[in-house]
DOZA-742830 format. One record per residue: residue in three letters; y, x, z of N, C-alpha, C in turn. Coordinates in Angstrom, 1 decimal, padded with zeros to 4 digits. Example, Ala and Ser with C-alpha at 12.3 -4.5 7.8 and 13.67 -1.06 7.14 Angstrom:
residues 2
type->ala, n.c2->-005.7, n.c1->013.2, n.c3->007.8, ca.c2->-004.5, ca.c1->012.3, ca.c3->007.8, c.c2->-003.3, c.c1->013.2, c.c3->007.8
type->ser, n.c2->-002.2, n.c1->012.8, n.c3->007.1, ca.c2->-001.1, ca.c1->013.7, ca.c3->007.1, c.c2->000.0, c.c1->012.9, c.c3->007.9
***
This chain:
residues 102
type->met, n.c2->-039.0, n.c1->-034.0, n.c3->040.0, ca.c2->-038.8, ca.c1->-033.9, ca.c3->038.6, c.c2->-040.1, c.c1->-033.9, c.c3->037.9
type->leu, n.c2->-040.3, n.c1->-034.6, n.c3->036.9, ca.c2->-041.5, ca.c1->-034.7, ca.c3->036.1, c.c2->-041.2, c.c1->-034.0, c.c3->034.8
type->leu, n.c2->-042.1, n.c1->-033.1, n.c3->034.4, ca.c2->-041.9, ca.c1->-032.3, ca.c3->033.2, c.c2->-043.1, c.c1->-032.6, c.c3->032.2
type->asp, n.c2->-042.8, n.c1->-032.5, n.c3->030.9, ca.c2->-043.9, ca.c1->-032.7, ca.c3->029.9, c.c2->-044.4, c.c1->-031.3, c.c3->029.7
type->trp, n.c2->-045.7, n.c1->-031.1, n.c3->030.2, ca.c2->-046.3, ca.c1->-029.7, ca.c3->030.1, c.c2->-046.5, c.c1->-029.3, c.c3->028.6
type->glu, n.c2->-046.8, n.c1->-030.2, n.c3->027.7, ca.c2->-047.0, ca.c1->-029.8, ca.c3->026.3, c.c2->-045.7, c.c1->-029.3, c.c3->025.7
type->glu, n.c2->-044.6, n.c1->-029.9, n.c3->026.1, ca.c2->-043.3, ca.c1->-029.5, ca.c3->025.7, c.c2->-043.0, c.c1->-028.1, c.c3->026.1
type->ile, n.c2->-043.4, n.c1->-027.7, n.c3->027.3, ca.c2->-043.1, ca.c1->-026.4, ca.c3->027.9, c.c2->-044.1, c.c1->-025.4, c.c3->027.3
type->ala, n.c2->-045.3, n.c1->-025.7, n.c3->027.2, ca.c2->-046.4, ca.c1->-024.7, ca.c3->026.9, c.c2->-046.7, c.c1->-024.6, c.c3->025.5
type->his, n.c2->-046.8, n.c1->-025.6, n.c3->024.7, ca.c2->-047.3, ca.c1->-025.5, ca.c3->023.3, c.c2->-046.2, c.c1->-025.0, c.c3->022.4
type->pro, n.c2->-046.4, n.c1->-024.1, n.c3->021.5, ca.c2->-047.6, ca.c1->-023.3, ca.c3->021.4, c.c2->-047.4, c.c1->-021.9, c.c3->022.0
type->tyr, n.c2->-046.4, n.c1->-021.8, n.c3->022.9, ca.c2->-045.9, ca.c1->-020.5, ca.c3->023.3, c.c2->-046.7, c.c1->-019.8, c.c3->024.5
type->leu, n.c2->-047.4, n.c1->-020.6, n.c3->025.3, ca.c2->-048.0, ca.c1->-020.0, ca.c3->026.5, c.c2->-049.5, c.c1->-019.9, c.c3->026.4
type->asp, n.c2->-050.0, n.c1->-018.9, n.c3->027.0, ca.c2->-051.5, ca.c1->-018.8, ca.c3->027.1, c.c2->-051.9, c.c1->-019.1, c.c3->028.5
type->ala, n.c2->-053.2, n.c1->-019.2, n.c3->028.8, ca.c2->-053.7, ca.c1->-019.5, ca.c3->030.1, c.c2->-053.4, c.c1->-018.6, c.c3->031.2
type->glu, n.c2->-053.0, n.c1->-017.3, n.c3->030.8, ca.c2->-052.7, ca.c1->-016.3, ca.c3->031.8, c.c2->-051.2, c.c1->-016.4, c.c3->032.3
type->thr, n.c2->-050.4, n.c1->-017.2, n.c3->031.7, ca.c2->-049.0, ca.c1->-017.3, ca.c3->032.1, c.c2->-049.0, c.c1->-018.1, c.c3->033.4
type->pro, n.c2->-048.4, n.c1->-017.5, n.c3->034.5, ca.c2->-048.3, ca.c1->-018.3, ca.c3->035.8, c.c2->-047.4, c.c1->-019.5, c.c3->035.6
type->leu, n.c2->-047.8, n.c1->-020.6, n.c3->036.3, ca.c2->-047.2, ca.c1->-021.9, ca.c3->036.2, c.c2->-045.7, c.c1->-021.7, c.c3->036.5
type->val, n.c2->-045.4, n.c1->-021.1, n.c3->037.6, ca.c2->-044.0, ca.c1->-020.9, ca.c3->038.0, c.c2->-043.1, c.c1->-020.2, c.c3->037.0
type->asp, n.c2->-043.7, n.c1->-019.1, n.c3->036.4, ca.c2->-043.0, ca.c1->-018.4, ca.c3->035.3, c.c2->-042.7, c.c1->-019.3, c.c3->034.1
type->ala, n.c2->-043.7, n.c1->-020.1, n.c3->033.8, ca.c2->-043.6, ca.c1->-021.1, ca.c3->032.6, c.c2->-042.4, c.c1->-022.0, c.c3->032.9
type->ile, n.c2->-042.4, n.c1->-022.6, n.c3->034.1, ca.c2->-041.3, ca.c1->-023.6, ca.c3->034.4, c.c2->-040.0, c.c1->-023.0, c.c3->034.6
type->val, n.c2->-039.9, n.c1->-021.9, n.c3->035.4, ca.c2->-038.6, ca.c1->-021.3, ca.c3->035.7, c.c2->-038.0, c.c1->-020.6, c.c3->034.5
type->gln, n.c2->-038.8, n.c1->-019.8, n.c3->033.8, ca.c2->-038.3, ca.c1->-018.9, ca.c3->032.8, c.c2->-038.3, c.c1->-019.5, c.c3->031.4
type->arg, n.c2->-039.2, n.c1->-020.5, n.c3->031.1, ca.c2->-039.4, ca.c1->-020.9, ca.c3->029.7, c.c2->-039.1, c.c1->-022.4, c.c3->029.5
type->ala, n.c2->-039.1, n.c1->-023.2, n.c3->030.5, ca.c2->-038.9, ca.c1->-024.6, ca.c3->030.3, c.c2->-037.5, c.c1->-024.9, c.c3->029.8
type->lys, n.c2->-037.3, n.c1->-025.8, n.c3->028.9, ca.c2->-036.0, ca.c1->-026.3, ca.c3->028.4, c.c2->-035.8, c.c1->-027.7, c.c3->028.9
type->ser, n.c2->-034.5, n.c1->-028.1, n.c3->028.8, ca.c2->-034.1, ca.c1->-029.4, ca.c3->029.4, c.c2->-034.9, c.c1->-030.5, c.c3->028.6
type->gly, n.c2->-035.3, n.c1->-030.3, n.c3->027.4, ca.c2->-036.0, ca.c1->-031.3, ca.c3->026.7, c.c2->-037.4, c.c1->-031.7, c.c3->027.2
type->ala, n.c2->-037.9, n.c1->-030.8, n.c3->028.1, ca.c2->-039.2, ca.c1->-031.1, ca.c3->028.7, c.c2->-039.0, c.c1->-032.0, c.c3->030.0
type->val, n.c2->-037.8, n.c1->-032.2, n.c3->030.4, ca.c2->-037.6, ca.c1->-033.1, ca.c3->031.6, c.c2->-037.8, c.c1->-034.5, c.c3->031.2
type->arg, n.c2->-038.8, n.c1->-035.2, n.c3->031.8, ca.c2->-039.0, ca.c1->-036.6, ca.c3->031.5, c.c2->-038.4, c.c1->-037.6, c.c3->032.6
type->thr, n.c2->-038.5, n.c1->-037.2, n.c3->033.8, ca.c2->-038.0, ca.c1->-038.1, ca.c3->034.9, c.c2->-037.5, c.c1->-037.2, c.c3->036.0
type->val, n.c2->-036.4, n.c1->-037.7, n.c3->036.6, ca.c2->-035.8, ca.c1->-037.0, ca.c3->037.8, c.c2->-035.6, c.c1->-038.1, c.c3->038.9
type->val, n.c2->-036.2, n.c1->-037.8, n.c3->040.0, ca.c2->-036.1, ca.c1->-038.8, ca.c3->041.2, c.c2->-035.3, c.c1->-038.1, c.c3->042.3
type->val, n.c2->-034.3, n.c1->-038.8, n.c3->042.8, ca.c2->-033.5, ca.c1->-038.3, ca.c3->043.9, c.c2->-033.5, c.c1->-039.3, c.c3->045.0
type->asp, n.c2->-034.0, n.c1->-038.9, n.c3->046.2, ca.c2->-034.1, ca.c1->-039.8, ca.c3->047.3, c.c2->-034.8, c.c1->-041.1, c.c3->047.0
type->gly, n.c2->-035.9, n.c1->-040.9, n.c3->046.2, ca.c2->-036.7, ca.c1->-042.1, ca.c3->045.9, c.c2->-036.2, c.c1->-042.9, c.c3->044.7
type->glu, n.c2->-035.1, n.c1->-042.6, n.c3->044.2, ca.c2->-034.5, ca.c1->-043.4, ca.c3->043.1, c.c2->-034.6, c.c1->-042.6, c.c3->041.8
type->ile, n.c2->-035.1, n.c1->-043.2, n.c3->040.7, ca.c2->-035.1, ca.c1->-042.6, ca.c3->039.4, c.c2->-033.7, c.c1->-042.5, c.c3->038.9
type->val, n.c2->-033.2, n.c1->-041.3, n.c3->038.6, ca.c2->-031.8, ca.c1->-041.2, ca.c3->038.1, c.c2->-031.8, c.c1->-040.7, c.c3->036.6
type->phe, n.c2->-033.0, n.c1->-040.3, n.c3->036.1, ca.c2->-033.1, ca.c1->-039.9, ca.c3->034.7, c.c2->-034.5, c.c1->-040.2, c.c3->034.3
type->asp, n.c2->-034.6, n.c1->-041.0, n.c3->033.2, ca.c2->-035.9, ca.c1->-041.5, ca.c3->032.8, c.c2->-036.0, c.c1->-041.4, c.c3->031.3
type->his, n.c2->-036.9, n.c1->-040.5, n.c3->030.8, ca.c2->-037.1, ca.c1->-040.4, ca.c3->029.4, c.c2->-035.9, c.c1->-040.3, c.c3->028.5
type->gly, n.c2->-035.0, n.c1->-039.4, n.c3->028.9, ca.c2->-033.8, ca.c1->-039.1, ca.c3->028.1, c.c2->-032.6, c.c1->-039.9, c.c3->028.4
type->arg, n.c2->-032.7, n.c1->-040.8, n.c3->029.4, ca.c2->-031.5, ca.c1->-041.7, ca.c3->029.7, c.c2->-031.2, c.c1->-041.6, c.c3->031.2
type->phe, n.c2->-030.0, n.c1->-041.5, n.c3->031.5, ca.c2->-029.5, ca.c1->-041.6, ca.c3->032.9, c.c2->-029.5, c.c1->-043.0, c.c3->033.3
type->thr, n.c2->-030.0, n.c1->-043.3, n.c3->034.5, ca.c2->-030.2, ca.c1->-044.7, ca.c3->034.9, c.c2->-028.9, c.c1->-045.2, c.c3->035.6
type->arg, n.c2->-028.1, n.c1->-044.4, n.c3->036.2, ca.c2->-027.0, ca.c1->-044.8, ca.c3->037.0, c.c2->-025.7, c.c1->-044.7, c.c3->036.3
type->ile, n.c2->-025.7, n.c1->-044.1, n.c3->035.1, ca.c2->-024.4, ca.c1->-043.9, ca.c3->034.3, c.c2->-024.6, c.c1->-044.4, c.c3->032.9
type->asp, n.c2->-023.5, n.c1->-045.1, n.c3->032.5, ca.c2->-023.5, ca.c1->-045.6, ca.c3->031.1, c.c2->-022.9, c.c1->-044.4, c.c3->030.3
type->arg, n.c2->-023.8, n.c1->-043.7, n.c3->029.6, ca.c2->-023.4, ca.c1->-042.5, ca.c3->028.9, c.c2->-022.4, c.c1->-042.8, c.c3->027.8
type->asp, n.c2->-022.6, n.c1->-043.8, n.c3->027.1, ca.c2->-021.7, ca.c1->-044.2, ca.c3->026.0, c.c2->-020.3, c.c1->-044.5, c.c3->026.5
type->ala, n.c2->-020.2, n.c1->-045.2, n.c3->027.7, ca.c2->-018.9, ca.c1->-045.5, ca.c3->028.3, c.c2->-018.2, c.c1->-044.2, c.c3->028.7
type->val, n.c2->-019.0, n.c1->-043.3, n.c3->029.3, ca.c2->-018.4, ca.c1->-042.0, ca.c3->029.8, c.c2->-017.9, c.c1->-041.2, c.c3->028.6
type->leu, n.c2->-018.7, n.c1->-041.1, n.c3->027.5, ca.c2->-018.2, ca.c1->-040.4, ca.c3->026.3, c.c2->-017.0, c.c1->-041.1, c.c3->025.7
type->ala, n.c2->-017.0, n.c1->-042.4, n.c3->025.7, ca.c2->-015.8, ca.c1->-043.1, ca.c3->025.2, c.c2->-014.5, c.c1->-042.8, c.c3->026.0
type->glu, n.c2->-014.7, n.c1->-042.7, n.c3->027.3, ca.c2->-013.6, ca.c1->-042.4, ca.c3->028.2, c.c2->-013.1, c.c1->-041.0, c.c3->028.0
type->ile, n.c2->-014.0, n.c1->-040.1, n.c3->027.9, ca.c2->-013.7, ca.c1->-038.7, ca.c3->027.6, c.c2->-012.9, c.c1->-038.6, c.c3->026.3
type->ala, n.c2->-013.4, n.c1->-039.2, n.c3->025.3, ca.c2->-012.7, ca.c1->-039.2, ca.c3->024.0, c.c2->-011.3, c.c1->-039.8, c.c3->024.0
type->ala, n.c2->-011.2, n.c1->-040.8, n.c3->024.8, ca.c2->-009.9, ca.c1->-041.4, ca.c3->024.9, c.c2->-008.9, c.c1->-040.5, c.c3->025.7
type->leu, n.c2->-009.4, n.c1->-039.9, n.c3->026.7, ca.c2->-008.5, ca.c1->-038.9, ca.c3->027.5, c.c2->-008.2, c.c1->-037.7, c.c3->026.6
type->leu, n.c2->-009.1, n.c1->-037.2, n.c3->025.9, ca.c2->-008.8, ca.c1->-036.0, ca.c3->025.0, c.c2->-008.0, c.c1->-036.4, c.c3->023.8
type->gly, n.c2->-008.0, n.c1->-037.7, n.c3->023.4, ca.c2->-007.2, ca.c1->-038.1, ca.c3->022.3, c.c2->-005.7, c.c1->-038.4, c.c3->022.5
type->arg, n.c2->-005.4, n.c1->-038.4, n.c3->023.8, ca.c2->-004.0, ca.c1->-038.7, ca.c3->024.1, c.c2->-003.1, c.c1->-037.4, c.c3->024.0
type->pro, n.c2->-001.8, n.c1->-037.6, n.c3->023.9, ca.c2->-001.0, ca.c1->-036.4, ca.c3->023.9, c.c2->-001.0, c.c1->-035.7, c.c3->025.2
type->pro, n.c2->-000.9, n.c1->-034.3, n.c3->025.3, ca.c2->-000.9, ca.c1->-033.6, ca.c3->026.5, c.c2->000.4, c.c1->-034.0, c.c3->027.4
type->thr, n.c2->000.2, n.c1->-033.9, n.c3->028.7, ca.c2->001.3, ca.c1->-034.2, ca.c3->029.6, c.c2->002.2, c.c1->-032.9, c.c3->029.6
type->pro, n.c2->003.4, n.c1->-033.0, n.c3->030.1, ca.c2->004.3, ca.c1->-031.8, ca.c3->030.2, c.c2->003.6, c.c1->-030.7, c.c3->031.0
type->glu, n.c2->002.9, n.c1->-031.1, n.c3->032.1, ca.c2->002.2, ca.c1->-030.1, ca.c3->032.9, c.c2->001.1, c.c1->-029.4, c.c3->032.1
type->glu, n.c2->000.4, n.c1->-030.1, n.c3->031.3, ca.c2->-000.7, ca.c1->-029.5, ca.c3->030.5, c.c2->-000.1, c.c1->-028.6, c.c3->029.5
type->cys, n.c2->001.0, n.c1->-028.9, n.c3->028.9, ca.c2->001.7, ca.c1->-028.1, ca.c3->028.0, c.c2->002.1, c.c1->-026.8, c.c3->028.6
type->gln, n.c2->002.6, n.c1->-026.9, n.c3->029.9, ca.c2->003.0, ca.c1->-025.7, ca.c3->030.6, c.c2->001.8, c.c1->-024.8, c.c3->030.9
type->arg, n.c2->000.7, n.c1->-025.4, n.c3->031.3, ca.c2->-000.5, ca.c1->-024.6, ca.c3->031.6, c.c2->-001.0, c.c1->-023.9, c.c3->030.3
type->arg, n.c2->-001.0, n.c1->-024.6, n.c3->029.2, ca.c2->-001.4, ca.c1->-024.0, ca.c3->028.0, c.c2->-000.6, c.c1->-022.8, c.c3->027.6
type->ala, n.c2->000.7, n.c1->-023.0, n.c3->027.7, ca.c2->001.7, ca.c1->-021.9, ca.c3->027.4, c.c2->001.4, c.c1->-020.7, c.c3->028.3
type->leu, n.c2->001.2, n.c1->-021.0, n.c3->029.6, ca.c2->001.0, ca.c1->-019.9, ca.c3->030.5, c.c2->-000.3, c.c1->-019.2, c.c3->030.2
type->ser, n.c2->-001.3, n.c1->-019.9, n.c3->029.8, ca.c2->-002.6, ca.c1->-019.3, ca.c3->029.4, c.c2->-002.4, c.c1->-018.4, c.c3->028.2
type->arg, n.c2->-001.7, n.c1->-018.9, n.c3->027.2, ca.c2->-001.5, ca.c1->-018.1, ca.c3->026.0, c.c2->-000.7, c.c1->-016.8, c.c3->026.4
type->glu, n.c2->000.1, n.c1->-016.8, n.c3->027.3, ca.c2->000.9, ca.c1->-015.6, ca.c3->027.8, c.c2->-000.1, c.c1->-014.7, c.c3->028.6
type->leu, n.c2->-001.0, n.c1->-015.2, n.c3->029.3, ca.c2->-001.8, ca.c1->-014.4, ca.c3->030.2, c.c2->-003.0, c.c1->-013.8, c.c3->029.5
type->val, n.c2->-003.5, n.c1->-014.4, n.c3->028.5, ca.c2->-004.8, ca.c1->-013.9, ca.c3->027.8, c.c2->-004.6, c.c1->-012.5, c.c3->027.3
type->pro, n.c2->-003.6, n.c1->-012.1, n.c3->026.7, ca.c2->-003.5, ca.c1->-010.7, ca.c3->026.2, c.c2->-003.6, c.c1->-009.7, c.c3->027.4
type->his, n.c2->-003.0, n.c1->-010.0, n.c3->028.5, ca.c2->-003.1, ca.c1->-009.1, ca.c3->029.7, c.c2->-004.5, c.c1->-009.0, c.c3->030.2
type->val, n.c2->-005.2, n.c1->-010.2, n.c3->030.3, ca.c2->-006.5, ca.c1->-010.2, ca.c3->030.8, c.c2->-007.4, c.c1->-009.4, c.c3->029.8
type->arg, n.c2->-007.2, n.c1->-009.5, n.c3->028.5, ca.c2->-008.0, ca.c1->-008.8, ca.c3->027.6, c.c2->-007.8, c.c1->-007.3, c.c3->027.7
type->arg, n.c2->-006.5, n.c1->-006.9, n.c3->027.9, ca.c2->-006.2, ca.c1->-005.4, ca.c3->028.1, c.c2->-006.9, c.c1->-004.9, c.c3->029.4
type->phe, n.c2->-006.9, n.c1->-005.7, n.c3->030.4, ca.c2->-007.5, ca.c1->-005.3, ca.c3->031.7, c.c2->-009.0, c.c1->-005.0, c.c3->031.4
type->phe, n.c2->-009.7, n.c1->-006.0, n.c3->030.8, ca.c2->-011.1, ca.c1->-005.8, ca.c3->030.6, c.c2->-011.4, c.c1->-004.7, c.c3->029.6
type->asp, n.c2->-010.6, n.c1->-004.5, n.c3->028.6, ca.c2->-010.8, ca.c1->-003.4, ca.c3->027.7, c.c2->-010.7, c.c1->-002.1, c.c3->028.5
type->ala, n.c2->-009.8, n.c1->-001.9, n.c3->029.4, ca.c2->-009.8, ca.c1->-000.7, ca.c3->030.2, c.c2->-010.9, c.c1->-000.7, c.c3->031.3
type->tyr, n.c2->-011.2, n.c1->-001.8, n.c3->031.8, ca.c2->-012.2, ca.c1->-001.9, ca.c3->032.8, c.c2->-013.6, c.c1->-001.6, c.c3->032.3
type->leu, n.c2->-013.9, n.c1->-002.0, n.c3->031.1, ca.c2->-015.2, ca.c1->-001.8, ca.c3->030.5, c.c2->-015.1, c.c1->-001.1, c.c3->029.1
type->pro, n.c2->-014.6, n.c1->000.2, n.c3->029.2, ca.c2->-014.3, ca.c1->000.9, ca.c3->027.9, c.c2->-015.5, c.c1->001.1, c.c3->027.1
type->asp, n.c2->-016.7, n.c1->001.2, n.c3->027.6, ca.c2->-017.9, ca.c1->001.5, ca.c3->026.9, c.c2->-018.5, c.c1->000.3, c.c3->026.2
type->arg, n.c2->-018.0, n.c1->-000.9, n.c3->026.5, ca.c2->-018.6, ca.c1->-002.1, ca.c3->026.0, c.c2->-017.6, c.c1->-002.7, c.c3->025.0
type->arg, n.c2->-018.1, n.c1->-003.2, n.c3->023.9, ca.c2->-017.3, ca.c1->-003.9, ca.c3->022.9, c.c2->-017.1, c.c1->-005.3, c.c3->023.3
type->arg, n.c2->-015.8, n.c1->-005.7, n.c3->023.3, ca.c2->-015.5, ca.c1->-007.1, ca.c3->023.7, c.c2->-015.8, c.c1->-008.0, c.c3->022.5
type->gln, n.c2->-016.4, n.c1->-009.1, n.c3->022.8, ca.c2->-016.6, ca.c1->-010.1, ca.c3->021.8, c.c2->-015.5, c.c1->-011.1, c.c3->021.7
type->asp, n.c2->-014.7, n.c1->-011.1, n.c3->020.7, ca.c2->-013.6, ca.c1->-012.1, ca.c3->020.6, c.c2->-014.1, c.c1->-013.4, c.c3->020.2
type->ala, n.c2->-013.6, n.c1->-014.5, n.c3->020.8, ca.c2->-014.1, ca.c1->-015.8, ca.c3->020.4, c.c2->-013.2, c.c1->-016.4, c.c3->019.4
***
């Protein structure tokens, strides 16, 4: 993986920050310039080289735009029934922590 050091370091790091700390704890995905796997470049300057991103996104949109199958409807209904029980469990399990409702 090749990273853009300026993207990682500027203006947040000083010369005393260890390199590994900077990369592991502070680097963001935007700093990744190139990824090589088994000698093949699979990501280069913001683009995946083996996948047509636009085609994948179009396929996902098409799948999510169709009506749910009967099985999906059953799973959604089951989920709605289970969620209150799971929340009660965690309310009792972690009584000192406030739950964040989404």
